[in-house]
PDBQT receptor file of N, H, CA, C and O in Angstrom, charges set to zero:
ATOM      1  N   MET A   1      19.920  14.661 -34.332  1.00  0.00    +0.000 N 
ATOM      2  CA  MET A   1      19.362  15.225 -33.119  1.00  0.00    +0.000 C 
ATOM      3  C   MET A   1      17.930  15.652 -33.373  1.00  0.00    +0.000 C 
ATOM      4  O   MET A   1      17.604  16.154 -34.449  1.00  0.00    +0.000 OA
ATOM      5  N   ASN A   2      17.092  15.456 -32.401  1.00  0.00    +0.000 N 
ATOM      6  H   ASN A   2      17.356  15.049 -31.527  1.00  0.00    +0.000 HD
ATOM      7  CA  ASN A   2      15.703  15.838 -32.492  1.00  0.00    +0.000 C 
ATOM      8  C   ASN A   2      15.605  17.363 -32.509  1.00  0.00    +0.000 C 
ATOM      9  O   ASN A   2      16.247  18.024 -31.693  1.00  0.00    +0.000 OA
ATOM     10  N   PRO A   3      14.824  17.929 -33.408  1.00  0.00    +0.000 N 
ATOM     11  CA  PRO A   3      14.724  19.385 -33.480  1.00  0.00    +0.000 C 
ATOM     12  C   PRO A   3      14.176  20.039 -32.224  1.00  0.00    +0.000 C 
ATOM     13  O   PRO A   3      14.405  21.229 -32.009  1.00  0.00    +0.000 OA
ATOM     14  N   LYS A   4      13.450  19.288 -31.376  1.00  0.00    +0.000 N 
ATOM     15  H   LYS A   4      13.265  18.321 -31.550  1.00  0.00    +0.000 HD
ATOM     16  CA  LYS A   4      12.932  19.870 -30.140  1.00  0.00    +0.000 C 
ATOM     17  C   LYS A   4      14.069  20.279 -29.209  1.00  0.00    +0.000 C 
ATOM     18  O   LYS A   4      13.904  21.171 -28.377  1.00  0.00    +0.000 OA
ATOM     19  N   PHE A   5      15.209  19.636 -29.350  1.00  0.00    +0.000 N 
ATOM     20  H   PHE A   5      15.344  18.912 -30.026  1.00  0.00    +0.000 HD
ATOM     21  CA  PHE A   5      16.346  19.903 -28.476  1.00  0.00    +0.000 C 
ATOM     22  C   PHE A   5      17.425  20.551 -29.333  1.00  0.00    +0.000 C 
ATOM     23  O   PHE A   5      18.100  19.879 -30.113  1.00  0.00    +0.000 OA
ATOM     24  N   SER A   6      17.580  21.855 -29.180  1.00  0.00    +0.000 N 
ATOM     25  H   SER A   6      17.031  22.401 -28.547  1.00  0.00    +0.000 HD
ATOM     26  CA  SER A   6      18.333  22.643 -30.142  1.00  0.00    +0.000 C 
ATOM     27  C   SER A   6      19.849  22.572 -30.013  1.00  0.00    +0.000 C 
ATOM     28  O   SER A   6      20.552  22.925 -30.960  1.00  0.00    +0.000 OA
ATOM     29  N   ASP A   7      20.362  22.140 -28.904  1.00  0.00    +0.000 N 
ATOM     30  H   ASP A   7      19.791  21.853 -28.135  1.00  0.00    +0.000 HD
ATOM     31  CA  ASP A   7      21.817  22.069 -28.819  1.00  0.00    +0.000 C 
ATOM     32  C   ASP A   7      22.249  20.677 -28.392  1.00  0.00    +0.000 C 
ATOM     33  O   ASP A   7      21.422  19.833 -28.046  1.00  0.00    +0.000 OA
ATOM     34  N   ASP A   8      23.531  20.455 -28.420  1.00  0.00    +0.000 N 
ATOM     35  H   ASP A   8      24.203  21.141 -28.701  1.00  0.00    +0.000 HD
ATOM     36  CA  ASP A   8      24.073  19.126 -28.131  1.00  0.00    +0.000 C 
ATOM     37  C   ASP A   8      24.581  18.985 -26.706  1.00  0.00    +0.000 C 
ATOM     38  O   ASP A   8      25.474  18.179 -26.447  1.00  0.00    +0.000 OA
ATOM     39  N   SER A   9      24.027  19.758 -25.776  1.00  0.00    +0.000 N 
ATOM     40  H   SER A   9      23.302  20.414 -25.987  1.00  0.00    +0.000 HD
ATOM     41  CA  SER A   9      24.452  19.643 -24.385  1.00  0.00    +0.000 C 
ATOM     42  C   SER A   9      24.092  18.260 -23.860  1.00  0.00    +0.000 C 
ATOM     43  O   SER A   9      23.156  17.638 -24.363  1.00  0.00    +0.000 OA
ATOM     44  N   PRO A  10      24.812  17.772 -22.864  1.00  0.00    +0.000 N 
ATOM     45  CA  PRO A  10      24.481  16.462 -22.277  1.00  0.00    +0.000 C 
ATOM     46  C   PRO A  10      23.036  16.384 -21.792  1.00  0.00    +0.000 C 
ATOM     47  O   PRO A  10      22.398  15.341 -21.935  1.00  0.00    +0.000 OA
ATOM     48  N   THR A  11      22.515  17.456 -21.229  1.00  0.00    +0.000 N 
ATOM     49  H   THR A  11      23.034  18.303 -21.113  1.00  0.00    +0.000 HD
ATOM     50  CA  THR A  11      21.139  17.440 -20.744  1.00  0.00    +0.000 C 
ATOM     51  C   THR A  11      20.170  17.254 -21.899  1.00  0.00    +0.000 C 
ATOM     52  O   THR A  11      19.261  16.428 -21.816  1.00  0.00    +0.000 OA
ATOM     53  N   ASN A  12      20.350  18.004 -22.965  1.00  0.00    +0.000 N 
ATOM     54  H   ASN A  12      21.089  18.675 -23.033  1.00  0.00    +0.000 HD
ATOM     55  CA  ASN A  12      19.466  17.880 -24.118  1.00  0.00    +0.000 C 
ATOM     56  C   ASN A  12      19.602  16.522 -24.774  1.00  0.00    +0.000 C 
ATOM     57  O   ASN A  12      18.606  15.967 -25.239  1.00  0.00    +0.000 OA
ATOM     58  N   ARG A  13      20.806  15.972 -24.825  1.00  0.00    +0.000 N 
ATOM     59  H   ARG A  13      21.614  16.423 -24.448  1.00  0.00    +0.000 HD
ATOM     60  CA  ARG A  13      21.004  14.629 -25.385  1.00  0.00    +0.000 C 
ATOM     61  C   ARG A  13      20.241  13.608 -24.540  1.00  0.00    +0.000 C 
ATOM     62  O   ARG A  13      19.584  12.725 -25.091  1.00  0.00    +0.000 OA
ATOM     63  N   ASN A  14      20.316  13.717 -23.227  1.00  0.00    +0.000 N 
ATOM     64  H   ASN A  14      20.849  14.435 -22.780  1.00  0.00    +0.000 HD
ATOM     65  CA  ASN A  14      19.607  12.794 -22.349  1.00  0.00    +0.000 C 
ATOM     66  C   ASN A  14      18.090  12.938 -22.488  1.00  0.00    +0.000 C 
ATOM     67  O   ASN A  14      17.369  11.940 -22.456  1.00  0.00    +0.000 OA
ATOM     68  N   LEU A  15      17.604  14.161 -22.641  1.00  0.00    +0.000 N 
ATOM     69  H   LEU A  15      18.190  14.972 -22.667  1.00  0.00    +0.000 HD
ATOM     70  CA  LEU A  15      16.169  14.362 -22.848  1.00  0.00    +0.000 C 
ATOM     71  C   LEU A  15      15.724  13.729 -24.163  1.00  0.00    +0.000 C 
ATOM     72  O   LEU A  15      14.648  13.135 -24.241  1.00  0.00    +0.000 OA
ATOM     73  N   TYR A  16      16.542  13.858 -25.178  1.00  0.00    +0.000 N 
ATOM     74  H   TYR A  16      17.415  14.341 -25.115  1.00  0.00    +0.000 HD
ATOM     75  CA  TYR A  16      16.251  13.222 -26.459  1.00  0.00    +0.000 C 
ATOM     76  C   TYR A  16      16.155  11.702 -26.293  1.00  0.00    +0.000 C 
ATOM     77  O   TYR A  16      15.245  11.071 -26.830  1.00  0.00    +0.000 OA
ATOM     78  N   LEU A  17      17.093  11.124 -25.552  1.00  0.00    +0.000 N 
ATOM     79  H   LEU A  17      17.833  11.636 -25.116  1.00  0.00    +0.000 HD
ATOM     80  CA  LEU A  17      17.093   9.679 -25.340  1.00  0.00    +0.000 C 
ATOM     81  C   LEU A  17      15.863   9.221 -24.549  1.00  0.00    +0.000 C 
ATOM     82  O   LEU A  17      15.283   8.177 -24.849  1.00  0.00    +0.000 OA
ATOM     83  N   VAL A  18      15.473   9.994 -23.552  1.00  0.00    +0.000 N 
ATOM     84  H   VAL A  18      15.945  10.842 -23.308  1.00  0.00    +0.000 HD
ATOM     85  CA  VAL A  18      14.272   9.662 -22.774  1.00  0.00    +0.000 C 
ATOM     86  C   VAL A  18      13.046   9.731 -23.682  1.00  0.00    +0.000 C 
ATOM     87  O   VAL A  18      12.191   8.846 -23.642  1.00  0.00    +0.000 OA
ATOM     88  N   ASP A  19      12.960  10.774 -24.495  1.00  0.00    +0.000 N 
ATOM     89  H   ASP A  19      13.654  11.493 -24.527  1.00  0.00    +0.000 HD
ATOM     90  CA  ASP A  19      11.838  10.920 -25.425  1.00  0.00    +0.000 C 
ATOM     91  C   ASP A  19      11.770   9.730 -26.376  1.00  0.00    +0.000 C 
ATOM     92  O   ASP A  19      10.695   9.174 -26.603  1.00  0.00    +0.000 OA
ATOM     93  N   LYS A  20      12.902   9.344 -26.925  1.00  0.00    +0.000 N 
ATOM     94  H   LYS A  20      13.775   9.795 -26.740  1.00  0.00    +0.000 HD
ATOM     95  CA  LYS A  20      12.978   8.208 -27.851  1.00  0.00    +0.000 C 
ATOM     96  C   LYS A  20      12.561   6.905 -27.154  1.00  0.00    +0.000 C 
ATOM     97  O   LYS A  20      11.842   6.089 -27.729  1.00  0.00    +0.000 OA
ATOM     98  N   THR A  21      13.014   6.725 -25.930  1.00  0.00    +0.000 N 
ATOM     99  H   THR A  21      13.599   7.388 -25.462  1.00  0.00    +0.000 HD
ATOM    100  CA  THR A  21      12.681   5.533 -25.153  1.00  0.00    +0.000 C 
ATOM    101  C   THR A  21      11.184   5.475 -24.870  1.00  0.00    +0.000 C 
ATOM    102  O   THR A  21      10.562   4.423 -25.018  1.00  0.00    +0.000 OA
ATOM    103  N   LEU A  22      10.609   6.599 -24.463  1.00  0.00    +0.000 N 
ATOM    104  H   LEU A  22      11.114   7.453 -24.342  1.00  0.00    +0.000 HD
ATOM    105  CA  LEU A  22       9.172   6.631 -24.176  1.00  0.00    +0.000 C 
ATOM    106  C   LEU A  22       8.347   6.328 -25.424  1.00  0.00    +0.000 C 
ATOM    107  O   LEU A  22       7.313   5.666 -25.333  1.00  0.00    +0.000 OA
ATOM    108  N   LYS A  23       8.784   6.797 -26.571  1.00  0.00    +0.000 N 
ATOM    109  H   LYS A  23       9.624   7.335 -26.645  1.00  0.00    +0.000 HD
ATOM    110  CA  LYS A  23       8.063   6.512 -27.815  1.00  0.00    +0.000 C 
ATOM    111  C   LYS A  23       8.101   5.020 -28.138  1.00  0.00    +0.000 C 
ATOM    112  O   LYS A  23       7.105   4.454 -28.589  1.00  0.00    +0.000 OA
ATOM    113  N   LYS A  24       9.240   4.390 -27.911  1.00  0.00    +0.000 N 
ATOM    114  H   LYS A  24      10.049   4.850 -27.545  1.00  0.00    +0.000 HD
ATOM    115  CA  LYS A  24       9.333   2.939 -28.133  1.00  0.00    +0.000 C 
ATOM    116  C   LYS A  24       8.424   2.200 -27.161  1.00  0.00    +0.000 C 
ATOM    117  O   LYS A  24       7.709   1.277 -27.551  1.00  0.00    +0.000 OA
ATOM    118  N   ALA A  25       8.451   2.606 -25.898  1.00  0.00    +0.000 N 
ATOM    119  H   ALA A  25       9.031   3.356 -25.581  1.00  0.00    +0.000 HD
ATOM    120  CA  ALA A  25       7.642   1.948 -24.870  1.00  0.00    +0.000 C 
ATOM    121  C   ALA A  25       6.149   2.155 -25.128  1.00  0.00    +0.000 C 
ATOM    122  O   ALA A  25       5.341   1.267 -24.857  1.00  0.00    +0.000 OA
ATOM    123  N   ALA A  26       5.788   3.321 -25.649  1.00  0.00    +0.000 N 
ATOM    124  H   ALA A  26       6.444   4.042 -25.870  1.00  0.00    +0.000 HD
ATOM    125  CA  ALA A  26       4.379   3.641 -25.889  1.00  0.00    +0.000 C 
ATOM    126  C   ALA A  26       3.747   2.685 -26.900  1.00  0.00    +0.000 C 
ATOM    127  O   ALA A  26       2.550   2.403 -26.830  1.00  0.00    +0.000 OA
ATOM    128  N   LYS A  27       4.540   2.195 -27.824  1.00  0.00    +0.000 N 
ATOM    129  H   LYS A  27       5.512   2.424 -27.880  1.00  0.00    +0.000 HD
ATOM    130  CA  LYS A  27       4.024   1.257 -28.825  1.00  0.00    +0.000 C 
ATOM    131  C   LYS A  27       3.510  -0.028 -28.170  1.00  0.00    +0.000 C 
ATOM    132  O   LYS A  27       2.724  -0.766 -28.763  1.00  0.00    +0.000 OA
ATOM    133  N   HIS A  28       3.963  -0.285 -26.943  1.00  0.00    +0.000 N 
ATOM    134  H   HIS A  28       4.602   0.315 -26.461  1.00  0.00    +0.000 HD
ATOM    135  CA  HIS A  28       3.579  -1.493 -26.217  1.00  0.00    +0.000 C 
ATOM    136  C   HIS A  28       2.771  -1.166 -24.959  1.00  0.00    +0.000 C 
ATOM    137  O   HIS A  28       2.428  -2.064 -24.190  1.00  0.00    +0.000 OA
ATOM    138  N   GLY A  29       2.466   0.121 -24.750  1.00  0.00    +0.000 N 
ATOM    139  H   GLY A  29       2.744   0.850 -25.374  1.00  0.00    +0.000 HD
ATOM    140  CA  GLY A  29       1.724   0.537 -23.561  1.00  0.00    +0.000 C 
ATOM    141  C   GLY A  29       2.504   0.346 -22.271  1.00  0.00    +0.000 C 
ATOM    142  O   GLY A  29       1.921   0.103 -21.215  1.00  0.00    +0.000 OA
ATOM    143  N   LEU A  30       3.844   0.459 -22.360  1.00  0.00    +0.000 N 
ATOM    144  H   LEU A  30       4.318   0.657 -23.218  1.00  0.00    +0.000 HD
ATOM    145  CA  LEU A  30       4.691   0.174 -21.195  1.00  0.00    +0.000 C 
ATOM    146  C   LEU A  30       5.543   1.378 -20.768  1.00  0.00    +0.000 C 
ATOM    147  O   LEU A  30       6.651   1.201 -20.263  1.00  0.00    +0.000 OA
ATOM    148  N   GLU A  31       5.042   2.574 -20.964  1.00  0.00    +0.000 N 
ATOM    149  H   GLU A  31       4.142   2.717 -21.375  1.00  0.00    +0.000 HD
ATOM    150  CA  GLU A  31       5.833   3.755 -20.611  1.00  0.00    +0.000 C 
ATOM    151  C   GLU A  31       6.216   3.778 -19.131  1.00  0.00    +0.000 C 
ATOM    152  O   GLU A  31       7.385   3.967 -18.793  1.00  0.00    +0.000 OA
ATOM    153  N   SER A  32       5.241   3.586 -18.259  1.00  0.00    +0.000 N 
ATOM    154  H   SER A  32       4.292   3.432 -18.534  1.00  0.00    +0.000 HD
ATOM    155  CA  SER A  32       5.510   3.631 -16.816  1.00  0.00    +0.000 C 
ATOM    156  C   SER A  32       6.458   2.524 -16.393  1.00  0.00    +0.000 C 
ATOM    157  O   SER A  32       7.366   2.750 -15.593  1.00  0.00    +0.000 OA
ATOM    158  N   GLU A  33       6.251   1.326 -16.928  1.00  0.00    +0.000 N 
ATOM    159  H   GLU A  33       5.514   1.142 -17.578  1.00  0.00    +0.000 HD
ATOM    160  CA  GLU A  33       7.094   0.191 -16.553  1.00  0.00    +0.000 C 
ATOM    161  C   GLU A  33       8.540   0.406 -16.977  1.00  0.00    +0.000 C 
ATOM    162  O   GLU A  33       9.468   0.118 -16.221  1.00  0.00    +0.000 OA
ATOM    163  N   VAL A  34       8.724   0.915 -18.193  1.00  0.00    +0.000 N 
ATOM    164  H   VAL A  34       7.970   1.150 -18.807  1.00  0.00    +0.000 HD
ATOM    165  CA  VAL A  34      10.085   1.147 -18.686  1.00  0.00    +0.000 C 
ATOM    166  C   VAL A  34      10.758   2.257 -17.889  1.00  0.00    +0.000 C 
ATOM    167  O   VAL A  34      11.941   2.149 -17.568  1.00  0.00    +0.000 OA
ATOM    168  N   MET A  35      10.026   3.321 -17.562  1.00  0.00    +0.000 N 
ATOM    169  H   MET A  35       9.065   3.408 -17.823  1.00  0.00    +0.000 HD
ATOM    170  CA  MET A  35      10.635   4.395 -16.771  1.00  0.00    +0.000 C 
ATOM    171  C   MET A  35      10.964   3.917 -15.359  1.00  0.00    +0.000 C 
ATOM    172  O   MET A  35      11.976   4.324 -14.788  1.00  0.00    +0.000 OA
ATOM    173  N   TRP A  36      10.124   3.062 -14.796  1.00  0.00    +0.000 N 
ATOM    174  H   TRP A  36       9.302   2.731 -15.260  1.00  0.00    +0.000 HD
ATOM    175  CA  TRP A  36      10.417   2.484 -13.482  1.00  0.00    +0.000 C 
ATOM    176  C   TRP A  36      11.732   1.706 -13.551  1.00  0.00    +0.000 C 
ATOM    177  O   TRP A  36      12.602   1.862 -12.694  1.00  0.00    +0.000 OA
ATOM    178  N   SER A  37      11.864   0.880 -14.563  1.00  0.00    +0.000 N 
ATOM    179  H   SER A  37      11.157   0.753 -15.259  1.00  0.00    +0.000 HD
ATOM    180  CA  SER A  37      13.092   0.107 -14.739  1.00  0.00    +0.000 C 
ATOM    181  C   SER A  37      14.290   1.034 -14.926  1.00  0.00    +0.000 C 
ATOM    182  O   SER A  37      15.374   0.771 -14.405  1.00  0.00    +0.000 OA
ATOM    183  N   ALA A  38      14.088   2.117 -15.670  1.00  0.00    +0.000 N 
ATOM    184  H   ALA A  38      13.207   2.331 -16.093  1.00  0.00    +0.000 HD
ATOM    185  CA  ALA A  38      15.173   3.074 -15.888  1.00  0.00    +0.000 C 
ATOM    186  C   ALA A  38      15.584   3.748 -14.584  1.00  0.00    +0.000 C 
ATOM    187  O   ALA A  38      16.771   3.958 -14.334  1.00  0.00    +0.000 OA
ATOM    188  N   LEU A  39      14.602   4.084 -13.760  1.00  0.00    +0.000 N 
ATOM    189  H   LEU A  39      13.638   3.914 -13.964  1.00  0.00    +0.000 HD
ATOM    190  CA  LEU A  39      14.927   4.715 -12.474  1.00  0.00    +0.000 C 
ATOM    191  C   LEU A  39      15.712   3.768 -11.568  1.00  0.00    +0.000 C 
ATOM    192  O   LEU A  39      16.663   4.180 -10.904  1.00  0.00    +0.000 OA
ATOM    193  N   ILE A  40      15.313   2.512 -11.547  1.00  0.00    +0.000 N 
ATOM    194  H   ILE A  40      14.540   2.177 -12.087  1.00  0.00    +0.000 HD
ATOM    195  CA  ILE A  40      16.036   1.528 -10.740  1.00  0.00    +0.000 C 
ATOM    196  C   ILE A  40      17.459   1.374 -11.268  1.00  0.00    +0.000 C 
ATOM    197  O   ILE A  40      18.415   1.356 -10.493  1.00  0.00    +0.000 OA
ATOM    198  N   ALA A  41      17.597   1.263 -12.588  1.00  0.00    +0.000 N 
ATOM    199  H   ALA A  41      16.820   1.278 -13.218  1.00  0.00    +0.000 HD
ATOM    200  CA  ALA A  41      18.918   1.114 -13.188  1.00  0.00    +0.000 C 
ATOM    201  C   ALA A  41      19.765   2.367 -12.980  1.00  0.00    +0.000 C 
ATOM    202  O   ALA A  41      20.971   2.271 -12.750  1.00  0.00    +0.000 OA
ATOM    203  N   ALA A  42      19.144   3.534 -13.059  1.00  0.00    +0.000 N 
ATOM    204  H   ALA A  42      18.165   3.612 -13.245  1.00  0.00    +0.000 HD
ATOM    205  CA  ALA A  42      19.873   4.789 -12.881  1.00  0.00    +0.000 C 
ATOM    206  C   ALA A  42      20.416   4.912 -11.456  1.00  0.00    +0.000 C 
ATOM    207  O   ALA A  42      21.486   5.482 -11.243  1.00  0.00    +0.000 OA
ATOM    208  N   ALA A  43      19.687   4.384 -10.500  1.00  0.00    +0.000 N 
ATOM    209  H   ALA A  43      18.818   3.921 -10.673  1.00  0.00    +0.000 HD
ATOM    210  CA  ALA A  43      20.149   4.443  -9.109  1.00  0.00    +0.000 C 
ATOM    211  C   ALA A  43      21.462   3.680  -8.932  1.00  0.00    +0.000 C 
ATOM    212  O   ALA A  43      22.262   4.003  -8.054  1.00  0.00    +0.000 OA
ATOM    213  N   GLU A  44      21.677   2.673  -9.767  1.00  0.00    +0.000 N 
ATOM    214  H   GLU A  44      21.027   2.411 -10.481  1.00  0.00    +0.000 HD
ATOM    215  CA  GLU A  44      22.895   1.869  -9.685  1.00  0.00    +0.000 C 
ATOM    216  C   GLU A  44      23.929   2.251 -10.751  1.00  0.00    +0.000 C 
ATOM    217  O   GLU A  44      25.050   1.743 -10.743  1.00  0.00    +0.000 OA
ATOM    218  N   ALA A  45      23.552   3.136 -11.656  1.00  0.00    +0.000 N 
ATOM    219  H   ALA A  45      22.642   3.549 -11.663  1.00  0.00    +0.000 HD
ATOM    220  CA  ALA A  45      24.394   3.454 -12.806  1.00  0.00    +0.000 C 
ATOM    221  C   ALA A  45      25.763   3.993 -12.426  1.00  0.00    +0.000 C 
ATOM    222  O   ALA A  45      26.768   3.615 -13.028  1.00  0.00    +0.000 OA
ATOM    223  N   ASN A  46      25.809   4.854 -11.453  1.00  0.00    +0.000 N 
ATOM    224  H   ASN A  46      24.993   5.161 -10.964  1.00  0.00    +0.000 HD
ATOM    225  CA  ASN A  46      27.101   5.442 -11.067  1.00  0.00    +0.000 C 
ATOM    226  C   ASN A  46      28.074   4.387 -10.569  1.00  0.00    +0.000 C 
ATOM    227  O   ASN A  46      29.270   4.459 -10.851  1.00  0.00    +0.000 OA
ATOM    228  N   GLU A  47      27.572   3.416  -9.836  1.00  0.00    +0.000 N 
ATOM    229  H   GLU A  47      26.600   3.357  -9.607  1.00  0.00    +0.000 HD
ATOM    230  CA  GLU A  47      28.427   2.355  -9.320  1.00  0.00    +0.000 C 
ATOM    231  C   GLU A  47      29.047   1.528 -10.440  1.00  0.00    +0.000 C 
ATOM    232  O   GLU A  47      30.153   1.003 -10.308  1.00  0.00    +0.000 OA
ATOM    233  N   HIS A  48      28.309   1.425 -11.550  1.00  0.00    +0.000 N 
ATOM    234  H   HIS A  48      27.412   1.852 -11.657  1.00  0.00    +0.000 HD
ATOM    235  CA  HIS A  48      28.749   0.580 -12.653  1.00  0.00    +0.000 C 
ATOM    236  C   HIS A  48      29.242   1.386 -13.846  1.00  0.00    +0.000 C 
ATOM    237  O   HIS A  48      29.599   0.814 -14.875  1.00  0.00    +0.000 OA
ATOM    238  N   GLY A  49      29.265   2.704 -13.719  1.00  0.00    +0.000 N 
ATOM    239  H   GLY A  49      28.974   3.169 -12.883  1.00  0.00    +0.000 HD
ATOM    240  CA  GLY A  49      29.767   3.566 -14.785  1.00  0.00    +0.000 C 
ATOM    241  C   GLY A  49      28.919   3.545 -16.048  1.00  0.00    +0.000 C 
ATOM    242  O   GLY A  49      29.451   3.639 -17.154  1.00  0.00    +0.000 OA
ATOM    243  N   LEU A  50      27.608   3.421 -15.894  1.00  0.00    +0.000 N 
ATOM    244  H   LEU A  50      27.176   3.344 -14.996  1.00  0.00    +0.000 HD
ATOM    245  CA  LEU A  50      26.717   3.371 -17.052  1.00  0.00    +0.000 C 
ATOM    246  C   LEU A  50      26.297   4.768 -17.482  1.00  0.00    +0.000 C 
ATOM    247  O   LEU A  50      26.170   5.672 -16.656  1.00  0.00    +0.000 OA
ATOM    248  N   THR A  51      26.085   4.934 -18.776  1.00  0.00    +0.000 N 
ATOM    249  H   THR A  51      26.189   4.200 -19.447  1.00  0.00    +0.000 HD
ATOM    250  CA  THR A  51      25.580   6.190 -19.306  1.00  0.00    +0.000 C 
ATOM    251  C   THR A  51      24.057   6.167 -19.288  1.00  0.00    +0.000 C 
ATOM    252  O   THR A  51      23.446   5.121 -19.072  1.00  0.00    +0.000 OA
ATOM    253  N   MET A  52      23.455   7.320 -19.516  1.00  0.00    +0.000 N 
ATOM    254  H   MET A  52      23.952   8.170 -19.692  1.00  0.00    +0.000 HD
ATOM    255  CA  MET A  52      22.000   7.400 -19.606  1.00  0.00    +0.000 C 
ATOM    256  C   MET A  52      21.494   6.500 -20.737  1.00  0.00    +0.000 C 
ATOM    257  O   MET A  52      20.485   5.813 -20.583  1.00  0.00    +0.000 OA
ATOM    258  N   GLU A  53      22.185   6.507 -21.851  1.00  0.00    +0.000 N 
ATOM    259  H   GLU A  53      23.005   7.066 -21.976  1.00  0.00    +0.000 HD
ATOM    260  CA  GLU A  53      21.777   5.672 -22.982  1.00  0.00    +0.000 C 
ATOM    261  C   GLU A  53      21.780   4.189 -22.603  1.00  0.00    +0.000 C 
ATOM    262  O   GLU A  53      20.860   3.453 -22.962  1.00  0.00    +0.000 OA
ATOM    263  N   GLN A  54      22.802   3.757 -21.884  1.00  0.00    +0.000 N 
ATOM    264  H   GLN A  54      23.548   4.355 -21.593  1.00  0.00    +0.000 HD
ATOM    265  CA  GLN A  54      22.876   2.362 -21.453  1.00  0.00    +0.000 C 
ATOM    266  C   GLN A  54      21.760   2.023 -20.479  1.00  0.00    +0.000 C 
ATOM    267  O   GLN A  54      21.183   0.937 -20.547  1.00  0.00    +0.000 OA
ATOM    268  N   VAL A  55      21.454   2.937 -19.581  1.00  0.00    +0.000 N 
ATOM    269  H   VAL A  55      21.923   3.819 -19.526  1.00  0.00    +0.000 HD
ATOM    270  CA  VAL A  55      20.374   2.729 -18.611  1.00  0.00    +0.000 C 
ATOM    271  C   VAL A  55      19.038   2.575 -19.328  1.00  0.00    +0.000 C 
ATOM    272  O   VAL A  55      18.255   1.680 -19.009  1.00  0.00    +0.000 OA
ATOM    273  N   LEU A  56      18.780   3.447 -20.296  1.00  0.00    +0.000 N 
ATOM    274  H   LEU A  56      19.415   4.174 -20.556  1.00  0.00    +0.000 HD
ATOM    275  CA  LEU A  56      17.509   3.399 -21.010  1.00  0.00    +0.000 C 
ATOM    276  C   LEU A  56      17.397   2.152 -21.881  1.00  0.00    +0.000 C 
ATOM    277  O   LEU A  56      16.323   1.558 -21.976  1.00  0.00    +0.000 OA
ATOM    278  N   GLU A  57      18.482   1.755 -22.510  1.00  0.00    +0.000 N 
ATOM    279  H   GLU A  57      19.355   2.237 -22.433  1.00  0.00    +0.000 HD
ATOM    280  CA  GLU A  57      18.476   0.522 -23.308  1.00  0.00    +0.000 C 
ATOM    281  C   GLU A  57      18.213  -0.694 -22.409  1.00  0.00    +0.000 C 
ATOM    282  O   GLU A  57      17.464  -1.596 -22.784  1.00  0.00    +0.000 OA
ATOM    283  N   ALA A  58      18.822  -0.712 -21.242  1.00  0.00    +0.000 N 
ATOM    284  H   ALA A  58      19.430   0.021 -20.937  1.00  0.00    +0.000 HD
ATOM    285  CA  ALA A  58      18.595  -1.815 -20.303  1.00  0.00    +0.000 C 
ATOM    286  C   ALA A  58      17.137  -1.851 -19.850  1.00  0.00    +0.000 C 
ATOM    287  O   ALA A  58      16.550  -2.925 -19.713  1.00  0.00    +0.000 OA
ATOM    288  N   ALA A  59      16.555  -0.671 -19.617  1.00  0.00    +0.000 N 
ATOM    289  H   ALA A  59      17.031   0.201 -19.728  1.00  0.00    +0.000 HD
ATOM    290  CA  ALA A  59      15.162  -0.605 -19.196  1.00  0.00    +0.000 C 
ATOM    291  C   ALA A  59      14.242  -1.151 -20.285  1.00  0.00    +0.000 C 
ATOM    292  O   ALA A  59      13.308  -1.899 -19.993  1.00  0.00    +0.000 OA
ATOM    293  N   LEU A  60      14.499  -0.783 -21.532  1.00  0.00    +0.000 N 
ATOM    294  H   LEU A  60      15.257  -0.176 -21.770  1.00  0.00    +0.000 HD
ATOM    295  CA  LEU A  60      13.704  -1.352 -22.635  1.00  0.00    +0.000 C 
ATOM    296  C   LEU A  60      13.886  -2.855 -22.719  1.00  0.00    +0.000 C 
ATOM    297  O   LEU A  60      12.932  -3.593 -22.963  1.00  0.00    +0.000 OA
ATOM    298  N   GLY A  61      15.104  -3.298 -22.517  1.00  0.00    +0.000 N 
ATOM    299  H   GLY A  61      15.879  -2.698 -22.319  1.00  0.00    +0.000 HD
ATOM    300  CA  GLY A  61      15.410  -4.730 -22.578  1.00  0.00    +0.000 C 
ATOM    301  C   GLY A  61      14.678  -5.541 -21.526  1.00  0.00    +0.000 C 
ATOM    302  O   GLY A  61      14.297  -6.686 -21.767  1.00  0.00    +0.000 OA
ATOM    303  N   GLU A  62      14.483  -4.946 -20.361  1.00  0.00    +0.000 N 
ATOM    304  H   GLU A  62      14.793  -4.016 -20.165  1.00  0.00    +0.000 HD
ATOM    305  CA  GLU A  62      13.754  -5.661 -19.306  1.00  0.00    +0.000 C 
ATOM    306  C   GLU A  62      12.323  -5.962 -19.710  1.00  0.00    +0.000 C 
ATOM    307  O   GLU A  62      11.701  -6.878 -19.173  1.00  0.00    +0.000 OA
ATOM    308  N   TRP A  63      11.804  -5.201 -20.645  1.00  0.00    +0.000 N 
ATOM    309  H   TRP A  63      12.309  -4.456 -21.081  1.00  0.00    +0.000 HD
ATOM    310  CA  TRP A  63      10.425  -5.386 -21.092  1.00  0.00    +0.000 C 
ATOM    311  C   TRP A  63      10.389  -5.924 -22.526  1.00  0.00    +0.000 C 
ATOM    312  O   TRP A  63       9.364  -5.840 -23.201  1.00  0.00    +0.000 OA
ATOM    313  N   ASP A  64      11.498  -6.467 -22.974  1.00  0.00    +0.000 N 
ATOM    314  H   ASP A  64      12.331  -6.535 -22.425  1.00  0.00    +0.000 HD
ATOM    315  CA  ASP A  64      11.619  -7.071 -24.306  1.00  0.00    +0.000 C 
ATOM    316  C   ASP A  64      11.221  -6.106 -25.425  1.00  0.00    +0.000 C 
ATOM    317  O   ASP A  64      10.561  -6.487 -26.392  1.00  0.00    +0.000 OA
ATOM    318  N   ILE A  65      11.636  -4.862 -25.270  1.00  0.00    +0.000 N 
ATOM    319  H   ILE A  65      12.172  -4.552 -24.485  1.00  0.00    +0.000 HD
ATOM    320  CA  ILE A  65      11.363  -3.849 -26.292  1.00  0.00    +0.000 C 
ATOM    321  C   ILE A  65      12.684  -3.520 -26.982  1.00  0.00    +0.000 C 
ATOM    322  O   ILE A  65      12.716  -2.687 -27.888  1.00  0.00    +0.000 OA
TER     323      ILE A  65
């Protein structure tokens, strides 16, 4: 767990995952694009039973990251 997020609550875990995703995207200058993809995927996530981690991985995948 990232030290910035001191407990293992679902919210802190999700913030950690977003932080990790943004760092990966930043290496390619695609932070906004990846977050846009994540927002679109998140809007459909409940219908498909996806977790935040799955949504963020899919968003990175859309940009070949």
